[in-house]
Phi, psi and omega in degrees: 000141180263124178257136176255139178273124180269123178246132183252132175283142180232139180300133178084359180246157176300144179293141176292146179291142176209164178241140180210164174275140178225146178267106185233126178050045174083008178213157178276134178225154174275131177230153176242147178301323181295342176296339184249019180304133180086359180243157174287136181224135173245124180255131177235132179240127180238096177302134178070009176291145183063024173248156183255062181261000000 
C-alpha cells in the first residue's frame, strides 16, 4: 500500500514544498515550490480548469 504524507499550510508560516505540473512555454513541466525559493511567487488554483465539463 502507498502512503501519502499530508502537509498542511498554516497562516503566517512558510508554505510547504510541493511538486506540480505547470504549462510553461507551450509544454507541461514538473516544478517544485522550492525551485523558486527567495523569489516572489503567486499561486493560482482553478478547480476544473482545462476540463471539458
